[in-house]
C-alpha positions in Angstrom: -0.1 -0.2 0.0 1.7 3.3 -0.7 0.5 6.6 -0.4 -0.4 7.6 -3.4 -3.2 5.4 -2.9 -3.9 7.3 0.0 -4.0 10.6 -1.8 -6.2 9.0 -4.5 -8.7 7.5 -1.7 -8.4 11.0 -0.4 -9.4 12.7 -4.2 -12.0 10.1 -4.9 -14.1 9.5 -1.3 -13.4 13.3 -0.1 -10.9 14.1 2.7 -13.4 16.7 4.6 -15.4 13.7 5.5 -13.0 12.3 6.9 -11.9 15.8 8.6 -15.3 16.0 9.9 -14.7 12.4 11.3 -18.2 10.8 10.0 -18.7 7.4 9.2 -17.5 8.1 5.5 -14.4 9.1 6.7 -14.0 5.8 8.9 -14.6 4.4 5.8 -12.2 6.7 4.2 -9.1 4.8 6.3 -10.0 1.8 6.8 -10.2 1.4 2.7 -6.5 1.6 2.7 -5.9 0.5 6.9 -8.3 -2.3 6.2 -6.6 -4.0 3.4 -5.0 -7.2 4.7 -1.0 -6.4 4.7 -1.2 -2.8 4.8 2.4 -1.7 6.1 3.4 2.1 6.4 6.7 3.1 4.0 8.8 1.8 7.0 7.5 -1.7 6.9 5.4 -1.3 9.8 2.0 -2.8 9.8 -0.7 -0.8 9.6 -4.1 -3.2 8.9 -7.3 -2.7 10.9 -9.4 -5.8 11.0 -12.8 -4.2 9.7 -14.9 -6.8 11.3 -13.1 -6.5 14.6 -13.7 -3.1 14.6 -17.3 -2.7 13.5 -17.8 -4.7 17.1 -15.2 -2.7 19.2 -16.5 0.5 21.5 -14.3 2.7 19.6 -16.2 1.5 16.5 -18.8 4.8 16.9 -15.4 7.1 17.0 -13.9 8.8 13.8 -10.6 7.5 13.7 -9.9 11.2 14.1 -11.4 11.0 17.6 -7.7 9.4 18.3 -5.8 10.0 15.5 -6.3 13.8 16.3 -2.8 14.7 14.5 -4.5 13.8 11.1 -5.4 17.3 9.4 -5.9 15.6 5.5 -4.6 13.3 3.3 -1.9 11.8 2.2 -0.8 12.1 6.4 2.6 12.0 7.8 4.1 9.0 7.5 5.4 9.4 11.3 1.8 10.0 13.4 1.9 11.4 16.7 1.3 9.2 19.7 -2.2 8.5 20.6 -2.8 10.1 24.4 -5.7 7.8 25.3 -6.7 10.1 28.2 -7.6 12.8 25.6 -11.4 10.6 26.6 -10.7 8.3 29.7 -9.0 11.0 32.2 -9.6 9.8 34.9 -8.4 6.4 34.3 -5.6 8.1 32.8 -4.8 10.1 36.0 -4.5 6.9 37.6 -3.1 5.1 35.3 0.3 8.0 35.5 0.6 7.3 39.7 1.1 3.5 39.4 3.7 1.4 39.3 3.2 0.3 34.9 3.4 4.2 34.3 7.0 3.8 36.1 8.3 0.9 34.4 6.4 2.5 31.4 8.8 5.4 31.7 12.2 3.4 32.4 11.4 1.4 29.3 10.8 4.6 26.8 13.5 6.5 27.8 14.4 9.9 29.2 12.0 12.8 29.0 11.8 15.3 26.4 11.6 12.5 24.1 9.5 12.0 20.8 6.3 11.0 21.8 6.3 6.5 21.7 4.0 3.9 21.0 5.2 2.8 24.9 3.0 6.0 25.8 0.4 3.6 25.4 1.6 0.1 27.0 -0.1 0.5 30.4 -3.4 0.7 28.1 -2.8 -1.4 25.2 -0.7 -4.2 27.4 -4.0 -5.2 29.3 -7.0 -4.3 27.2 -4.9 -5.1 23.5 -5.6 -4.1 20.6 -6.8 -0.6 20.2 -9.4 -1.1 17.2 -10.8 -4.6 19.1 -11.6 -3.9 22.1 -14.8 -4.6 23.1 -16.4 -4.3 27.2 -15.0 -5.6 30.2 -18.7 -7.7 30.1 -17.7 -9.1 26.9 -16.0 -12.5 28.0 -14.0 -11.9 24.6 -12.0 -8.9 26.5 -8.8 -9.4 27.8 -10.2 -7.6 30.6 -12.9 -9.5 31.6 -12.7 -11.3 35.1 -12.3 -15.2 33.8 -9.3 -13.6 31.2 -7.8 -11.3 34.0 -5.0 -14.0 35.3 -4.0 -14.5 31.9 -3.4 -11.2 31.3 -1.8 -10.2 34.0 0.3 -13.4 33.8 1.7 -12.3 30.5 4.0 -10.2 32.6 3.9 -11.4 36.0 4.2 -15.1 34.9 7.3 -14.4 33.0 10.7 -15.5 34.5 12.5 -13.2 32.3 10.7 -9.3 33.5 10.0 -10.8 36.9 14.1 -11.0 37.5 14.8 -7.5 35.3 12.3 -5.9 37.5 12.1 -7.9 41.1 8.9 -8.9 41.3 7.8 -12.6 42.3 6.4 -15.0 39.8 3.0 -14.8 41.3 1.0 -16.6 38.6 1.0 -20.0 39.2 0.7 -18.9 42.8 -2.3 -17.8 41.9 -3.2 -20.4 39.5 -2.8 -22.9 42.0 -4.8 -20.8 45.1 -8.5 -21.4 45.9 -8.9 -18.4 44.2 -7.6 -19.6 41.1 -9.2 -22.8 41.4 -12.3 -21.2 42.0 -12.1 -18.6 39.1 -10.6 -20.1 35.9 -11.6 -23.6 36.8 -15.4 -23.3 38.1 -15.6 -20.2 36.3 -16.6 -18.4 39.6 -16.9 -14.6 38.3 -17.2 -13.5 42.2 -13.6 -15.3 43.2 -11.0 -13.0 43.7 -8.6 -12.0 40.5 -6.0 -9.3 40.6 -7.6 -6.8 39.7 -10.0 -7.8 43.1 -6.8 -7.0 46.1 -4.8 -4.6 43.2 -6.9 -2.2 42.0 -7.5 -1.8 37.8 -5.7 1.4 36.5 -4.0 2.9 39.8 -1.9 -0.1 41.0 0.7 0.7 43.4 3.5 -1.1 45.0 2.8 -2.7 48.3 4.8 -0.3 50.0 2.7 2.6 49.0 0.6 3.6 52.5 -2.6 4.4 49.5 -2.0 0.7 48.3 -4.8 -1.9 48.5 -2.1 -4.2 49.0 -0.3 -1.8 52.2 0.4 -4.4 55.2 -2.3 -1.3 57.0 -5.0 -1.9 54.0 -5.0 -5.9 53.4 -7.8 -6.7 56.1 -10.3 -3.7 54.5 -9.4 -4.8 50.7 -9.9 -8.4 51.8 -13.1 -7.8 53.9 -14.5 -6.4 50.2 -15.5 -10.3 49.5 -14.7 -11.2 53.5 -17.1 -9.2 54.8 -17.5 -11.8 57.7 -14.3 -13.0 58.7 -13.4 -9.1 58.4 -15.9 -8.4 61.4 -14.4 -11.4 63.6 -11.2 -10.2 62.8 -11.2 -6.6 64.2 -13.3 -7.3 67.2 -10.2 -9.8 67.9 -7.0 -9.1 69.6 -5.3 -9.0 66.0 -7.5 -6.5 64.6 -7.3 -4.1 67.9 -4.0 -4.3 68.0 -3.6 -3.2 64.0 -6.2 -0.4 64.8 -4.5 0.8 67.3 -1.5 1.0 65.0 0.7 -2.0 66.0 2.4 -2.3 62.2 3.0 -6.1 63.7 0.1 -7.0 64.0 -1.3 -9.9 62.0 -3.6 -9.3 59.0 -4.9 -11.5 56.9 -2.1 -12.6 54.7 0.0 -13.9 58.2 -2.2 -16.5 58.1 -3.3 -17.3 54.3 -0.4 -15.5 52.7 -1.1 -13.5 49.4 -0.7 -15.3 46.1 -1.0 -18.8 47.5 -4.2 -19.1 49.1 -5.1 -23.0 49.7 -8.1 -24.3 51.9 -7.7 -24.5 55.5 -8.9 -27.7 55.5 -5.7 -29.0 54.0 -3.5 -31.0 56.3 -0.9 -29.2 54.8 -2.0 -25.8 55.9 -3.2 -26.6 58.8 0.4 -28.2 59.7 2.2 -25.4 59.0 -0.1 -23.0 60.5 0.2 -23.8 63.6 4.4 -22.7 63.4 3.0 -19.7 61.7 1.4 -18.7 65.0 4.5 -20.1 66.5 6.2 -17.1 64.4 4.9 -14.2 66.8 4.0 -16.3 69.9 7.2 -18.8 69.7 7.3 -19.5 73.4 3.6 -20.7 73.6 4.6 -22.4 70.1 7.8 -24.3 72.1 5.3 -25.5 74.7 2.6 -26.5 72.2 5.1 -28.7 70.8 5.5 -30.4 73.7 2.2 -31.6 73.8 0.2 -34.8 72.0 -1.6 -32.2 70.0 1.3 -31.6 68.6 3.0 -34.9 68.2 -0.1 -36.6 66.2 -0.7 -33.4 64.0 3.0 -33.8 62.5 1.8 -37.2 61.5 -0.8 -35.8 59.5 -3.7 -36.5 61.8 -5.9 -33.0 61.1 -8.5 -34.0 63.9 -6.0 -33.1 66.5 -6.4 -29.7 68.5 -4.2 -26.6 66.5 -4.0 -23.4 67.9 -7.0 -22.1 66.2 -9.2 -25.1 67.6 -8.9 -23.6 70.9 -8.0 -20.1 70.1 -10.5 -19.3 67.5 -9.3 -18.3 63.9 -10.2 -14.5 63.3 -12.0 -13.4 66.3 -9.2 -14.4 69.0 -9.5 -12.7 72.3 -7.4 -12.6 75.4 -8.2 -15.2 78.1 -8.8 -12.3 79.9 -11.9 -11.4 78.3 -15.3 -12.7 79.1 -15.8 -14.0 75.5 -12.5 -15.6 74.6 -13.1 -20.0 74.2 -9.9 -20.1 76.7 -11.3 -18.2 79.5 -11.6 -19.7 82.7 -15.5 -19.7 82.6 -15.4 -21.0 78.6 -12.5 -23.6 79.0 -14.7 -26.7 79.6 -17.2 -25.9 76.7 -14.1 -25.3 74.6 -12.6 -28.9 75.4 -16.0 -30.6 75.5 -15.7 -29.6 71.6 -13.3 -32.4 71.0 -13.6 -34.0 74.5 -17.3 -34.7 75.6 -16.9 -36.5 78.3 -14.3 -33.7 79.8 -15.1 -32.4 84.0 -13.7 -29.8 85.9 -10.4 -32.2 86.1 -9.9 -32.5 83.0 -9.8 -28.7 82.7 -7.3 -28.4 85.3 -4.4 -29.8 82.3 -2.2 -26.6 81.3 -1.1 -26.9 77.8 1.3 -24.2 77.7 3.0 -24.9 80.9 6.6 -24.8 80.5 8.7 -27.2 82.3 11.5 -24.8 82.3 10.2 -22.1 84.3 10.9 -22.4 87.1 9.2 -19.5 88.7 6.0 -20.2 87.3 5.6 -23.9 87.1 7.6 -24.7 90.4 6.1 -28.0 90.3 6.6 -28.7 86.6 10.2 -28.0 87.5 11.0 -30.3 90.0 8.7 -33.0 88.9 11.1 -32.4 85.6 14.0 -32.5 87.3 13.2 -35.8 89.6 12.3 -37.3 86.6 15.6 -36.6 84.3 17.5 -37.7 87.5 15.4 -41.0 87.6 16.2 -41.2 84.2 20.0 -40.8 84.8 19.7 -42.7 87.7 18.6 -45.9 85.9 20.5 -46.0 82.8 23.9 -45.0 84.6 22.9 -48.8 86.8 22.3 -50.6 84.1 24.9 -48.9 82.4 27.7 -49.9 85.2 25.6 -53.2 85.4 26.3 -54.3 82.0 29.8 -52.9 82.0 30.6 -55.4 85.1 29.0 -58.0 84.3 31.0 -57.5 80.6 34.4 -57.5 82.8 33.2 -60.9 84.9 32.7 -62.2 82.0 36.4 -61.9 80.7 37.8 -62.8 83.3 35.7 -65.6 83.5 36.7 -66.5 80.1 40.5 -66.2 81.0 40.5 -68.2 83.9 39.0 -71.0 81.9 41.7 -70.6 79.2 44.4 -70.8 81.5 43.1 -73.8 83.2 42.9 -75.5 79.9 39.4 -76.1 80.6 38.2 -75.0 77.3 34.7 -74.1 76.5 32.0 -74.4 79.1 
């Protein structure tokens, strides 16, 4: 396709209509750009599929609405970059503040450069071919809920890009998660996708206080879908600490992770989550590991009590709180969830008693010392007994040999 043909089209079909942006003007553009294999003088493809364009959200707009630098035909070979923000100002403002815009600027080069197609990467990278963009509700859209993981995964599942920009390869993690399975396998549009947590256009770094994935904002982000657990969390000690400004207070991702969220009924999750609690409650976790509950849980018996079986999961409260499941007044009922025959004597058991703490648990400490001494004495006695018996046997054998008695 040559630019002479464009001049002929201009004279034959009417340049005024194209400039005025009528449907005839779009037909003028497509008369050239709608031919398969159409290229610019530099060899770059300028083909626009007429059928895709007719179904797009931009079909009702004149070509000059986006390519406003066209003043007549034949137009210059080097066109100005399209600015999507001309119509989508709010979205453009959000993207300009996003991490994607920062990456795009780093790719495009220094300020003051000539306009580049990279200027549209934050838009086209997600929405696809600008001449074939369909509504978000259209199942063919790259940003349709079912398609979002694959669209985001084009970059966030690319190991080379992950290494270049220092972000984790989260696509595979998400696809194996309960969210990814529900969305892509079960087709549940209500399941969380990338945009559910990170937003759409104003995607910010998790270190930015305004980000939806900033640590302090995570409960509200997850609570957008999980309203019940959020209410319980805010009523519990963890939520109270977080609202009080404690930066170390656990949030949803502290226990469930961000992209690898799995079903809590899985034995693997239950086994590792007790250790997750122990990352903050180290002393309590150490004493838990000494219990029968922990030991049978370690071999995969998920019915054994874990931290949350006694303390709750989202609405965890300190023992001093009358509503706490481990408050002395409620402890019998808590134990009876697994031990129906539990009585007042049963709950005298102290699951977190520390035998190394002499001041807090003197009776336990002395019992432990006594048992250690007893163990050492028994083992020592039999060790000495074995040595003496061995020596006696040796001397007896040597004596018989000296007397020529041979073997008995």
